[in-house]
RODO-2510 file (C-alpha; in nm, 4 decimals, decimal comma):
residues 621
     n   res          X          Y          Z
     1     m     0,0155     0,0196    -0,0352
     2     t     0,1328     0,3588    -0,1179
     3     t     0,1892     0,5624     0,2220
     4     t     0,3317     0,8319     0,0941
     5     a     0,2924     1,1379     0,3136
     6     p     0,1245     1,4511     0,1830
     7     r     0,3071     1,7261    -0,0150
     8     n     0,4517     2,0541     0,1176
     9     g     0,2379     1,9681     0,4071
    10     a    -0,1044     2,0143     0,2350
    11     t    -0,3677     1,7707     0,0901
    12     d    -0,3597     1,8358    -0,3209
    13     p    -0,7005     2,0119    -0,3778
    14     v    -0,7768     1,8072    -0,6556
    15     t    -0,7336     1,4791    -0,3769
    16     v    -0,9330     1,6082    -0,1224
    17     e    -1,2532     1,6865    -0,3558
    18     v    -1,1753     1,2972    -0,5182
    19     v    -1,2002     1,2085    -0,1656
    20     r    -1,4936     1,4174    -0,0543
    21     n    -1,7305     1,2721    -0,3353
    22     t    -1,5921     0,9136    -0,3402
    23     l    -1,6877     0,8694     0,0384
    24     a    -2,0296     0,9892    -0,0788
    25     a    -2,0855     0,7912    -0,3749
    26     i    -1,9630     0,4944    -0,1536
    27     a    -2,2533     0,5601     0,0746
    28     d    -2,4937     0,6091    -0,2083
    29     e    -2,3682     0,2471    -0,3725
    30     m    -2,4496     0,1006    -0,0196
    31     a    -2,7767     0,2066    -0,0371
    32     l    -2,8705     0,0797    -0,4033
    33     d    -2,7059    -0,2613    -0,3119
    34     l    -2,9454    -0,2357     0,0201
    35     q    -3,2466    -0,1506    -0,1580
    36     q    -3,1946    -0,4212    -0,4051
    37     g    -3,1197    -0,7608    -0,2060
    38     s    -3,3859    -0,6637     0,1088
    39     y    -3,6912    -0,8493     0,1435
    40     n    -3,9050    -0,6139     0,3258
    41     m    -4,0866    -0,3181     0,1917
    42     m    -4,0271    -0,0614     0,4082
    43     i    -3,6644    -0,0904     0,3016
    44     y    -3,7016    -0,1481    -0,0985
    45     e    -3,9718     0,0567    -0,1220
    46     v    -4,0709     0,3031     0,1794
    47     r    -3,6205     0,3637     0,2247
    48     d    -3,6371     0,3306     0,6287
    49     f    -3,2880     0,2946     0,6359
    50     c    -2,9498     0,4570     0,6089
    51     c    -2,5810     0,3750     0,4604
    52     a    -2,2427     0,5197     0,6301
    53     l    -1,8843     0,5040     0,6529
    54     i    -1,7415     0,5679     1,0202
    55     d    -1,4147     0,6295     1,0750
    56     k    -1,2040     0,4247     1,3232
    57     r    -1,2540     0,7522     1,5660
    58     g    -1,6253     0,6749     1,5692
    59     r    -1,6517     0,9848     1,3433
    60     l    -1,9150     1,0253     1,0134
    61     l    -1,6816     1,0010     0,7100
    62     a    -2,0306     0,9923     0,4753
    63     q    -2,4002     0,9091     0,5084
    64     n    -2,6191     0,8275     0,1753
    65     v    -2,7892     1,0761     0,0395
    66     g    -3,1618     1,0229     0,1408
    67     g    -3,0827     0,8371     0,4305
    68     v    -3,2856     0,8451     0,7153
    69     s    -3,2160     1,2196     0,8460
    70     h    -3,2823     1,1184     1,2297
    71     f    -3,0549     0,8430     1,2426
    72     v    -2,7330     1,0672     1,1827
    73     a    -2,6339     1,1744     1,5490
    74     d    -2,6695     0,7636     1,6401
    75     l    -2,4449     0,5974     1,4103
    76     g    -2,0630     0,6921     1,5768
    77     v    -2,1816     0,6556     1,9077
    78     v    -2,2347     0,2857     1,8049
    79     i    -1,8830     0,2143     1,7006
    80     t    -1,7347     0,4395     2,0084
    81     d    -1,8856     0,1959     2,1984
    82     a    -1,7645    -0,1064     2,0335
    83     l    -1,4406     0,0079     2,0435
    84     e    -1,4194     0,0534     2,3990
    85     r    -1,5529    -0,2627     2,4427
    86     f    -1,3404    -0,4859     2,1717
    87     g    -1,0341    -0,2081     2,1342
    88     e    -0,8577    -0,1719     1,8304
    89     d    -0,7294    -0,4761     1,7626
    90     g    -1,0424    -0,6670     1,8633
    91     f    -1,2301    -0,6724     1,4906
    92     r    -1,0605    -0,9013     1,1947
    93     p    -1,1282    -0,8600     0,8416
    94     g    -1,4643    -1,0404     0,7686
    95     d    -1,6036    -0,9397     1,0619
    96     g    -1,9581    -0,8695     1,0866
    97     y    -2,1804    -0,7158     1,4059
    98     l    -2,5114    -0,6772     1,4892
    99     m    -2,6812    -0,3996     1,7541
   100     n    -2,9639    -0,2758     1,8567
   101     h    -2,9859    -0,2096     2,1915
   102     q    -3,0949     0,0630     2,3762
   103     r    -2,8239     0,1830     2,6389
   104     v    -2,6092     0,2973     2,3257
   105     a    -2,8202     0,2892     2,0200
   106     g    -3,1751     0,4697     2,1940
   107     q    -3,3881     0,3975     1,9299
   108     h    -3,6762     0,1323     1,8851
   109     l    -3,5614    -0,1994     1,8324
   110     n    -3,6801    -0,2320     1,4677
   111     n    -3,4060    -0,0288     1,3648
   112     m    -3,1281    -0,3026     1,3146
   113     v    -2,7495    -0,1652     1,2806
   114     t    -2,5207    -0,3700     1,1289
   115     y    -2,1573    -0,2808     1,0645
   116     t    -1,8430    -0,4478     0,9777
   117     p    -1,4683    -0,3202     1,0232
   118     v    -1,2607    -0,2082     0,7174
   119     i    -0,8972    -0,3305     0,7607
   120     i    -0,6580    -0,2638     0,5535
   121     d    -0,3140    -0,4179     0,5189
   122     g    -0,3477    -0,5426     0,8760
   123     e    -0,4509    -0,2188     1,0249
   124     l    -0,8011    -0,0907     1,1217
   125     f    -0,9098     0,2105     0,9202
   126     g    -1,3031     0,2527     1,0005
   127     f    -1,6106     0,0557     0,9762
   128     a    -1,9105     0,0275     0,7180
   129     m    -2,2579     0,0670     0,8574
   130     t    -2,6289     0,0188     0,8292
   131     r    -2,9487     0,0960     0,9902
   132     a    -3,2784    -0,0389     0,8509
   133     h    -3,6113    -0,1161     0,9778
   134     w    -3,6738    -0,4681     1,0595
   135     s    -4,0810    -0,5591     1,0139
   136     d    -4,0296    -0,7631     1,3497
   137     v    -3,7495    -0,8013     1,6527
   138     g    -4,0015    -1,0178     1,8389
   139     g    -4,2095    -0,9188     2,1894
   140     m    -4,4481    -0,6388     2,0734
   141     s    -4,2403    -0,5227     1,8228
   142     t    -4,4626    -0,5744     1,4695
   143     g    -4,4565    -0,2965     1,2233
   144     f    -4,3671     0,0161     1,4021
   145     g    -4,2958    -0,1264     1,7759
   146     a    -4,4722    -0,1413     2,0542
   147     r    -4,6614     0,1679     2,2392
   148     g    -4,8436     0,2064     2,5255
   149     a    -4,8971     0,1746     2,9004
   150     g    -4,7371    -0,1204     3,0888
   151     v    -4,4515    -0,1715     2,7972
   152     d    -4,0937    -0,2133     2,9426
   153     a    -3,7302    -0,2741     2,6638
   154     w    -3,8041    -0,6742     2,6768
   155     l    -4,1530    -0,6303     2,5963
   156     e    -4,0639    -0,3867     2,2652
   157     g    -3,8265    -0,6990     2,1308
   158     l    -3,5078    -0,8486     2,1283
   159     q    -3,2228    -0,6613     2,2656
   160     i    -2,8837    -0,7450     2,0428
   161     d    -2,5737    -0,5818     2,1968
   162     q    -2,2902    -0,5257     1,9954
   163     l    -2,3163    -0,9279     1,8678
   164     k    -2,0166    -1,0346     1,6684
   165     l    -2,2613    -1,2328     1,4347
   166     i    -1,9622    -1,2875     1,1689
   167     d    -1,6624    -1,4233     1,3011
   168     e    -1,4005    -1,3808     0,9874
   169     g    -1,6666    -1,4218     0,7333
   170     v    -1,8511    -1,7434     0,8992
   171     y    -2,1892    -1,7159     1,0812
   172     d    -2,2733    -1,7738     1,4352
   173     e    -2,5512    -2,0532     1,3266
   174     k    -2,6620    -2,0196     1,6946
   175     a    -2,7287    -1,7030     1,7320
   176     l    -2,8700    -1,7122     1,3972
   177     k    -3,1147    -1,9333     1,4933
   178     i    -3,1396    -1,7419     1,8816
   179     i    -3,2761    -1,4492     1,6518
   180     a    -3,4860    -1,6879     1,4225
   181     d    -3,7073    -1,8533     1,7288
   182     n    -3,7680    -1,5357     1,8730
   183     i    -3,9249    -1,3373     1,5910
   184     r    -4,2146    -1,3483     1,3970
   185     f    -4,0748    -1,3196     1,0132
   186     p    -3,7083    -1,4674     1,0472
   187     d    -3,7409    -1,5203     0,6935
   188     a    -3,7598    -1,1548     0,5463
   189     a    -3,5681    -1,0127     0,8660
   190     l    -3,2398    -1,2504     0,8369
   191     g    -3,3092    -1,1870     0,4307
   192     d    -3,2696    -0,8132     0,4834
   193     m    -2,9613    -0,8898     0,7454
   194     r    -2,7999    -1,0152     0,5043
   195     a    -2,8497    -0,7739     0,2401
   196     q    -2,7126    -0,4890     0,4817
   197     f    -2,4094    -0,7345     0,5593
   198     a    -2,3818    -0,7607     0,1781
   199     a    -2,4020    -0,3409     0,1388
   200     c    -2,1502    -0,2979     0,4059
   201     r    -1,8926    -0,5825     0,2316
   202     a    -1,9379    -0,3658    -0,1130
   203     a    -1,8151    -0,0315     0,0907
   204     e    -1,5232    -0,2029     0,2015
   205     q    -1,4290    -0,3200    -0,0844
   206     r    -1,4528     0,0235    -0,2531
   207     l    -1,3052     0,2207     0,0940
   208     t    -1,0217    -0,0087     0,0251
   209     e    -0,9622     0,0647    -0,3481
   210     l    -0,9653     0,4496    -0,2406
   211     v    -0,7012     0,4262     0,0397
   212     r    -0,4863     0,2013    -0,1512
   213     r    -0,4952     0,4475    -0,4508
   214     y    -0,3703     0,7465    -0,2317
   215     g    -0,2723     0,5883     0,0927
   216     v    -0,3596     0,6221     0,4028
   217     p    -0,1675     0,9680     0,5362
   218     e    -0,3592     1,1348     0,1960
   219     v    -0,6724     1,0242     0,2467
   220     q    -0,6889     1,1049     0,5964
   221     a    -0,5462     1,4368     0,5464
   222     a    -0,8016     1,4945     0,2852
   223     i    -1,0733     1,3633     0,5305
   224     e    -0,9556     1,6345     0,8252
   225     e    -1,0111     1,8888     0,5127
   226     v    -1,3427     1,8038     0,4110
   227     f    -1,4314     1,8228     0,7874
   228     d    -1,2768     2,1666     0,8526
   229     s    -1,4630     2,2970     0,5036
   230     t    -1,8041     2,1525     0,6178
   231     e    -1,7697     2,3335     0,9347
   232     a    -1,6468     2,7006     0,7939
   233     r    -1,9739     2,6669     0,5313
   234     c    -2,1756     2,5875     0,8397
   235     r    -2,0050     2,8459     1,0705
   236     t    -2,0527     3,0881     0,7339
   237     v    -2,4021     3,0698     0,7368
   238     v    -2,4652     3,1106     1,1489
   239     a    -2,2389     3,3946     1,1491
   240     a    -2,5163     3,5813     0,9530
   241     m    -2,7504     3,5778     1,2138
   242     a    -2,7861     3,8119     1,4480
   243     d    -2,6423     3,7467     1,8031
   244     g    -2,8436     3,6379     2,0891
   245     e    -3,0757     3,3827     2,2921
   246     y    -3,3852     3,2783     2,0711
   247     h    -3,7018     3,0551     2,2801
   248     a    -3,9543     2,8608     2,1454
   249     h    -4,1931     2,6188     2,3175
   250     s    -4,3869     2,3157     2,2037
   251     v    -4,5912     2,0237     2,3357
   252     m    -4,6545     1,6951     2,2266
   253     d    -5,0047     1,5112     2,3652
   254     h    -4,8325     1,2146     2,5580
   255     d    -4,6194     0,9654     2,6230
   256     f    -4,8414     0,7093     2,5278
   257     a    -4,8638     0,6127     2,8838
   258     d    -4,9805     0,9137     3,0751
   259     l    -5,2380     1,0175     2,8056
   260     d    -5,3303     1,2974     3,0164
   261     v    -5,0009     1,4621     3,0439
   262     p    -4,8374     1,6197     2,7947
   263     v    -4,4657     1,6209     2,6733
   264     d    -4,3020     1,9529     2,6955
   265     i    -4,0353     2,0431     2,4217
   266     d    -3,8472     2,3899     2,5292
   267     v    -3,5900     2,4930     2,3417
   268     t    -3,3349     2,7757     2,3706
   269     v    -3,0995     2,8946     2,0752
   270     t    -2,8145     3,1250     2,1500
   271     v    -2,6074     3,2331     1,8537
   272     s    -2,2700     3,3941     1,9141
   273     g    -2,0584     3,4644     1,6522
   274     s    -2,0228     3,1410     1,4556
   275     d    -2,1008     2,9112     1,7143
   276     m    -2,4577     2,7760     1,7927
   277     t    -2,5800     2,6301     2,1504
   278     i    -2,8817     2,4230     2,0886
   279     d    -3,0371     2,4127     2,4805
   280     l    -3,2700     2,1372     2,5473
   281     t    -3,2086     2,0629     2,9283
   282     r    -3,5764     2,2340     3,0153
   283     c    -3,7596     1,9676     2,7937
   284     s    -3,9646     1,6919     3,0244
   285     e    -3,7969     1,4161     3,1931
   286     q    -3,7974     1,0707     3,1399
   287     r    -4,1155     0,9085     3,1273
   288     k    -4,3034     0,5718     3,1891
   289     g    -4,4339     0,5631     2,8465
   290     s    -4,2562     0,4818     2,4765
   291     i    -4,1960     0,8500     2,3805
   292     n    -3,8498     0,8184     2,5207
   293     a    -3,5576     0,7990     2,3344
   294     r    -3,1116     0,8515     2,3371
   295     t    -3,0223     1,0654     2,0628
   296     l    -2,9136     1,4237     1,9459
   297     a    -3,1247     1,4135     1,6403
   298     g    -3,3768     1,6621     1,6779
   299     a    -3,1002     1,9461     1,7466
   300     y    -2,8672     1,7787     1,4557
   301     v    -3,0889     1,7770     1,1852
   302     a    -3,2613     2,1151     1,2623
   303     y    -2,8866     2,2683     1,2954
   304     k    -2,8426     2,0604     0,9348
   305     a    -3,1882     2,2190     0,7955
   306     l    -3,0554     2,5731     0,9079
   307     t    -2,6833     2,5499     0,8029
   308     t    -2,6152     2,3316     0,4805
   309     p    -2,9287     2,1042     0,3741
   310     m    -2,8348     2,0199     0,0267
   311     e    -2,4865     1,9294     0,0710
   312     p    -2,3148     1,5907     0,1862
   313     v    -2,3355     1,5264     0,5799
   314     n    -2,0352     1,4099     0,7520
   315     e    -1,8549     1,4607     1,1268
   316     g    -1,7506     1,8494     0,9938
   317     s    -2,1544     1,9614     1,0008
   318     f    -2,1891     1,9838     1,3384
   319     r    -1,8742     1,9952     1,4590
   320     a    -1,9858     2,3707     1,5438
   321     l    -2,2516     2,3157     1,7113
   322     n    -2,2971     2,2492     2,0796
   323     v    -2,5929     2,0600     2,2144
   324     e    -2,6918     2,0969     2,5626
   325     i    -2,9300     1,8126     2,6949
   326     n    -2,9522     1,6292     3,0878
   327     e    -2,9245     1,2635     3,1482
   328     g    -3,2604     1,1558     3,2496
   329     n    -3,4311     1,3890     2,9574
   330     f    -3,6787     1,1992     2,7472
   331     m    -3,4312     1,2512     2,4521
   332     m    -3,1072     1,0954     2,6511
   333     a    -3,3435     0,8687     2,8766
   334     k    -3,1393     0,5777     3,0694
   335     f    -3,1875     0,2280     2,9640
   336     p    -3,4123     0,0608     3,0277
   337     a    -3,6727     0,2996     2,9198
   338     p    -3,9091     0,2446     2,6815
   339     m    -3,7996     0,4070     2,3602
   340     a    -4,0482     0,2153     2,1192
   341     s    -4,2097     0,5660     2,0010
   342     w    -3,8856     0,7548     2,0621
   343     s    -3,8679     0,9182     1,6991
   344     v    -4,1944     1,0240     1,7011
   345     a    -4,1350     1,3852     1,9061
   346     l    -3,7945     1,4388     1,6821
   347     p    -4,0005     1,6453     1,4452
   348     t    -4,1567     1,8663     1,6408
   349     v    -3,8249     1,9148     1,8644
   350     v    -3,6629     2,0347     1,4942
   351     d    -3,9689     2,2601     1,4287
   352     t    -3,9707     2,4206     1,7407
   353     v    -3,5413     2,4777     1,7230
   354     i    -3,6761     2,6487     1,3775
   355     t    -3,9254     2,8498     1,5166
   356     a    -3,7204     2,9719     1,7472
   357     l    -3,4973     3,1381     1,4832
   358     a    -3,7947     3,3080     1,3787
   359     d    -3,6960     3,6926     1,4804
   360     a    -3,3322     3,5791     1,3788
   361     q    -3,3897     3,5080     1,0020
   362     p    -3,8062     3,6024     0,9503
   363     e    -3,6686     3,5772     0,5815
   364     l    -3,6152     3,2271     0,5684
   365     i    -3,7934     3,0687     0,8521
   366     p    -4,0877     2,8567     0,7187
   367     a    -4,4061     2,7794     0,9738
   368     a    -4,4378     2,4483     1,1168
   369     h    -4,4677     2,1717     0,9377
   370     f    -4,7290     1,8364     1,0430
   371     g    -4,4443     1,7569     1,2791
   372     t    -4,4851     1,3696     1,3552
   373     l    -4,3489     1,0930     1,1632
   374     g    -4,6171     1,0390     0,9296
   375     g    -4,9183     0,8792     0,9555
   376     s    -4,7808     0,5409     0,9840
   377     f    -4,9589     0,1950     0,9558
   378     a    -4,9055    -0,1862     0,9796
   379     f    -5,1282    -0,4622     0,9367
   380     f    -5,0748    -0,8169     0,9974
   381     g    -5,1537    -1,1288     1,0179
   382     q    -5,2228    -1,4531     0,8634
   383     d    -5,3454    -1,4931     0,5088
   384     p    -5,5284    -1,8504     0,3996
   385     a    -5,3726    -1,8332     0,0886
   386     s    -5,0100    -1,6924     0,1569
   387     g    -4,9829    -1,7641     0,5183
   388     p    -4,8151    -1,4802     0,7472
   389     f    -4,7643    -1,1086     0,6540
   390     v    -4,7083    -0,7834     0,7635
   391     a    -4,8091    -0,4766     0,5522
   392     q    -4,6653    -0,1263     0,6279
   393     g    -4,6904     0,2223     0,5146
   394     i    -4,6354     0,5706     0,6239
   395     e    -4,7972     0,8519     0,4705
   396     g    -4,7283     1,1927     0,4630
   397     g    -4,8320     1,5314     0,5909
   398     g    -4,8045     1,8915     0,4713
   399     w    -4,5228     2,1329     0,5644
   400     g    -4,5343     2,4479     0,6657
   401     g    -4,6074     2,7749     0,4382
   402     r    -4,2554     2,9689     0,3569
   403     p    -4,1660     3,3419     0,3283
   404     g    -4,1633     3,2866    -0,0754
   405     e    -4,4423     3,0329    -0,1342
   406     d    -4,6738     2,7254     0,0108
   407     g    -4,5635     2,4444     0,1490
   408     a    -4,5560     2,1614     0,0141
   409     s    -4,8154     1,8773     0,0440
   410     a    -4,8244     1,4985     0,1400
   411     s    -4,4184     1,5012     0,2062
   412     v    -4,2730     1,3050     0,4646
   413     s    -4,1486     1,4753     0,7756
   414     v    -3,8021     1,6675     0,7957
   415     c    -3,6892     1,3537     0,9874
   416     q    -3,7313     1,1315     0,7276
   417     g    -3,4763     1,1636     0,4618
   418     d    -3,6093     0,9967     0,1127
   419     v    -3,8644     0,7685     0,3008
   420     r    -4,2009     0,7802     0,0680
   421     n    -4,5102     0,6041     0,1298
   422     s    -4,5902     0,2376     0,0078
   423     p    -4,7137     0,2181    -0,3698
   424     v    -5,0753     0,1114    -0,3660
   425     e    -4,9769    -0,1486    -0,6514
   426     a    -4,6926    -0,3070    -0,4611
   427     l    -4,9426    -0,3061    -0,1563
   428     e    -5,2005    -0,4913    -0,3073
   429     l    -4,9975    -0,7373    -0,4812
   430     r    -4,8388    -0,8535    -0,2017
   431     f    -5,0919    -0,8242     0,0824
   432     p    -5,4712    -0,8948     0,1464
   433     v    -5,5357    -0,5503     0,1401
   434     r    -5,7261    -0,3209    -0,1138
   435     v    -5,6171     0,0659    -0,0883
   436     e    -5,9326     0,2592    -0,1841
   437     k    -5,8653     0,6238    -0,1649
   438     r    -5,5491     0,8004    -0,1208
   439     a    -5,6077     1,1953    -0,1107
   440     l    -5,5299     1,5203    -0,0245
   441     r    -5,7077     1,6220     0,2571
   442     e    -5,9162     1,9506     0,2119
   443     d    -5,8978     2,2641     0,4557
   444     s    -5,5854     2,0420     0,6321
   445     g    -5,3473     2,3320     0,5924
   446     g    -5,3340     2,6382     0,7865
   447     a    -5,4665     2,9073     0,6256
   448     g    -5,1940     3,2261     0,5215
   449     k    -5,0174     3,4510     0,2770
   450     h    -4,8691     3,1122     0,1828
   451     r    -5,0907     2,8426     0,2597
   452     g    -4,9445     2,5556     0,4068
   453     g    -4,9248     2,2604     0,2784
   454     l    -5,2037     1,9844     0,2950
   455     g    -5,2095     1,6856     0,4807
   456     q    -5,3474     1,3157     0,3288
   457     l    -5,6201     1,0987     0,3571
   458     t    -5,5828     0,7222     0,3339
   459     e    -5,8273     0,4422     0,3692
   460     i    -5,7499     0,0802     0,3283
   461     r    -5,9654    -0,1922     0,3430
   462     n    -5,8203    -0,5748     0,4963
   463     l    -5,9506    -0,8288     0,3188
   464     v    -5,8667    -1,1003     0,5685
   465     e    -5,9071    -1,0730     0,9781
   466     g    -5,5615    -0,9353     1,0983
   467     s    -5,4543    -0,6772     1,3319
   468     w    -5,3684    -0,3226     1,2540
   469     r    -5,1689    -0,1100     1,4599
   470     l    -5,1964     0,2665     1,4260
   471     s    -5,0656     0,5026     1,6476
   472     m    -4,9897     0,8521     1,5791
   473     a    -4,8115     1,0601     1,8233
   474     g    -5,0477     1,3514     1,9214
   475     r    -4,9940     1,7364     1,8124
   476     h    -5,3589     1,7706     1,8834
   477     i    -5,2666     2,0340     2,2247
   478     c    -5,0493     2,1760     2,0358
   479     p    -5,1174     2,1570     1,5999
   480     p    -4,8836     2,3100     1,3342
   481     w    -4,8402     2,6406     1,4251
   482     g    -4,8791     2,9402     1,1990
   483     l    -4,6171     3,2408     1,1986
   484     w    -4,6563     3,6371     1,1411
   485     g    -5,0805     3,5764     1,1346
   486     g    -5,0832     3,2335     0,9618
   487     d    -5,2847     2,9968     1,0934
   488     t    -5,2717     2,6800     1,2683
   489     a    -5,3166     2,3582     0,9968
   490     l    -5,5445     2,0620     1,1263
   491     p    -5,3630     1,7771     1,3131
   492     g    -5,3493     1,3942     1,2602
   493     g    -5,4872     1,0830     1,3225
   494     h    -5,6423     0,7423     1,2981
   495     a    -5,9769     0,5299     1,2549
   496     l    -6,0916     0,2364     1,1984
   497     q    -6,4623     0,1083     1,0619
   498     r    -6,5517    -0,2683     1,1097
   499     p    -6,8161    -0,3962     0,8996
   500     g    -7,1487    -0,2012     0,9220
   501     g    -7,0202     0,0494     1,1849
   502     d    -6,9031     0,4019     1,1245
   503     f    -6,5176     0,4960     1,1649
   504     e    -6,4071     0,5225     1,5111
   505     p    -6,0757     0,6459     1,6375
   506     v    -5,7905     0,4428     1,7563
   507     n    -5,4348     0,4789     1,8534
   508     g    -5,2297     0,1474     1,8840
   509     r    -5,3356    -0,2446     1,7970
   510     v    -5,6451    -0,3435     1,7101
   511     n    -5,8129    -0,6813     1,5729
   512     a    -5,9960    -0,6159     1,2530
   513     p    -6,2707    -0,8648     1,0993
   514     a    -6,2252    -0,9231     0,7662
   515     d    -6,3697    -0,6148     0,5171
   516     s    -6,2919    -0,3448     0,8209
   517     v    -6,1442     0,0233     0,6883
   518     a    -5,8497     0,1842     0,8127
   519     r    -5,8467     0,5524     0,7962
   520     i    -5,5059     0,7128     0,7912
   521     f    -5,5380     1,0863     0,7640
   522     t    -5,1964     1,3553     0,8418
   523     g    -5,2019     1,6885     0,9638
   524     g    -5,1375     1,9829     0,7403
   525     g    -4,8668     2,2649     0,7781
   526     g    -4,8957     2,5979     0,9455
   527     g    -4,9595     2,9350     0,7064
   528     w    -4,7470     3,1445     0,6557
   529     g    -4,8332     3,5464     0,6723
   530     s    -5,1806     3,6772     0,7038
   531     p    -5,4847     3,4724     0,5035
   532     l    -5,6414     3,8180     0,4170
   533     e    -5,2934     3,9047     0,2211
   534     r    -5,2887     3,5682     0,0015
   535     p    -5,4078     3,6473    -0,3760
   536     v    -5,7976     3,6176    -0,4295
   537     s    -5,6960     3,4937    -0,7786
   538     q    -5,4839     3,1596    -0,5476
   539     v    -5,7740     3,1769    -0,3148
   540     a    -6,0274     3,0644    -0,6089
   541     d    -5,7453     2,8652    -0,7846
   542     d    -5,7539     2,6573    -0,4302
   543     v    -6,0922     2,6365    -0,4061
   544     r    -6,0980     2,4831    -0,7586
   545     r    -5,8479     2,2547    -0,7288
   546     g    -6,0078     2,1176    -0,3602
   547     y    -5,7386     2,2544    -0,1582
   548     v    -5,9791     2,4839     0,0095
   549     s    -6,3557     2,4535     0,0907
   550     a    -6,5841     2,7632    -0,0009
   551     q    -6,6691     2,8013     0,2917
   552     t    -6,3123     2,8370     0,4119
   553     a    -6,2553     3,1038     0,1200
   554     t    -6,5000     3,3164     0,2777
   555     d    -6,4645     3,2817     0,6670
   556     v    -6,0705     3,2861     0,6721
   557     y    -5,9076     3,4539     0,3635
   558     g    -6,2519     3,6297     0,2486
   559     v    -6,2857     3,5724    -0,1291
   560     v    -6,6086     3,5409    -0,1973
   561     l    -6,6927     3,3107    -0,4809
   562     d    -6,9604     3,3834    -0,7411
   563     e    -7,2013     3,0859    -0,8520
   564     s    -6,9469     2,9961    -1,1278
   565     g    -6,6384     2,9718    -0,8464
   566     a    -6,4866     3,2641    -0,9978
   567     p    -6,4085     3,5506    -0,7195
   568     d    -6,6372     3,8453    -0,6595
   569     e    -6,3784     4,1401    -0,6355
   570     a    -6,5972     4,3901    -0,4840
   571     a    -6,7750     4,1348    -0,2025
   572     s    -6,4132     4,0463    -0,1426
   573     a    -6,3079     4,3458    -0,0484
   574     r    -6,5975     4,4153     0,1683
   575     r    -6,5474     4,0598     0,3377
   576     r    -6,1487     4,1638     0,4106
   577     d    -6,2653     4,4469     0,5494
   578     e    -6,4654     4,3236     0,7918
   579     l    -6,2438     4,0393     0,9213
   580     a    -5,9513     4,2404     0,9293
   581     a    -6,1704     4,5285     1,1428
   582     v    -6,2683     4,1639     1,3880
   583     s    -5,9291     4,0929     1,3837
   584     s    -5,8178     4,4326     1,5247
   585     s    -6,0220     4,4315     1,7942
   586     a    -5,9026     4,0687     1,8677
   587     v    -5,5632     4,1770     1,9364
   588     s    -5,6653     4,5129     2,1021
   589     s    -5,8727     4,3001     2,4034
   590     a    -5,5927     4,0606     2,4591
   591     s    -5,3294     4,3768     2,4737
   592     a    -5,5816     4,5220     2,7182
   593     s    -5,6455     4,2127     2,9458
   594     s    -5,2284     4,1059     2,9003
   595     a    -4,9376     4,2766     2,8614
   596     g    -4,7282     4,0318     2,7133
   597     a    -4,9974     3,8743     2,4854
   598     a    -4,8719     4,0526     2,1594
   599     a    -4,5882     3,9578     2,1825
   600     a    -4,6826     3,6083     2,2189
   601     a    -4,8732     3,6118     1,9027
   602     s    -4,7140     3,6908     1,6460
   603     p    -4,2846     3,6723     1,6754
   604     a    -4,2525     4,0318     1,5328
   605     g    -4,3427     4,1857     1,8727
   606     a    -4,1153     3,9304     2,0642
   607     s    -3,7479     4,0074     2,1821
   608     s    -3,4558     3,7866     2,1002
   609     a    -3,4140     3,7164     2,4639
   610     g    -3,8166     3,6314     2,5159
   611     a    -4,0386     3,3652     2,3767
   612     s    -4,0595     3,3753     2,0353
   613     s    -4,3792     3,4335     1,8540
   614     a    -4,3124     3,1806     1,6855
   615     g    -4,4090     2,9619     1,9881
   616     a    -4,5612     2,6531     1,8744
   617     e    -4,8159     2,6930     2,1154
   618     g    -4,9728     3,0676     2,0247
   619     a    -4,8230     3,1682     1,7006
   620     g    -5,0844     3,2465     1,4295
   621     r    -5,4187     3,1432     1,5891
***
């Protein structure tokens, strides 16, 4: 292997760019290999996975484009834990490890990690890693994990803690049997696992080729320059923000156990020069329910979205960020806290961090998006024709209106990368279900000068008896909020209609006879700016397209339509004057009763040291 030192004490810039782009390309190739080799629709269709390269210090070298965003903070911790346990000399070529244990991984157990060491000429260089969603890992994990009262870490599924499953290329058959005997769909799960390891092996080969081409010192020097330049670009963005301390607060309905006790998300963002600190220490403490996690992902995803959202991610993406979070916080929970719903609060955490900076960057910050991990569903059981099955999917929701345009509709959350819904054709071909509706949800987006994106309405009929898992984290207490006078959006939920009955709300696992219909409806995004400032013609177009009802057009936007659906300009002008007078009167009354009410209702009146308007609980109502 070539070991030539960098020339003149500096790495050739061409080599730096080759290394930067090759690392990213390797991670993308891993993703393609994993998709093509997997058994589980959550991997090959929905793309609920990520692939990454990690160096021997546990630092992120690259993650595939579109890889699940909220996995990014929890990759290196698995490797640093392994290094502490086994040491650098404890790995051999051909080894392969399996890990999902919550003491380190901090997620629901369905998110299974595989990793392999990259050893070049006898020396450890780094690791290839995948994390992918298995349909079942035993316990109550079928679909998306166990949720609800009385659930503990062991009921949630099989905990696998740094298991060396492959020893120098040879699988441990006893360990494989133990895993297979404790999960419901072993053929699919172990098929996915082998696809994960195959992706890691491909990465080993590609990374070895890169290192042998340039030599270890040159590649390592290039990696450091990649980290430095990435950090510098992030710092440039933060330096353009006004220094200050910015605050926002939001609420999740409950933790899935104590249904009457909300979960607080309290964020303070401090900007000082090019440094940013995100303080999460005032969030709720560890809870009895399964909303707990052990992750910095909420802060990481928000920071990446604020700084360099379109650039590849690596360790340098977060070096200028300081996250303050206390042990025992519900996002830094101690094992054995239940974590099956680990990710449901993270999109709201991201929303709240970004909203806190509405005063610092009013020309960039959007209103809140639907703020959950979407309308997830799972239907599982025994098909008389084909045997056991589990069908899964994630339905997208609306994103918040933005300073220059409406929010996107029916899109997955900010935490989910390129995750997508399950195609109707694939669901109906593989499983005993029929998708009867998949449509945008009228009036679900918050009204505004720039309207919030729309949520989605999906109805699926099960053709055989089985169990539905229909569970959505609450954003009803604190629905997707608007900014700068924009309205809140409708939150989401689930319902089930049994044969001959009506749709009834559900939240959790329910048995369903054949010919039942599950309804999944997702929230919209908050509005940006006053609805009375939205051009009349755009409101009329929204009504024509079914995005906004005629009643909402008149009652909220102040747009009166004639029988043909065309706007009546004169009547609309009068209606808008009436609504503006009512709004002005309401603001005056609120100001008289509370000195702080006006500031709480609009970010324009909030100081950088106070609660931003943008506060998720009151903005834009």
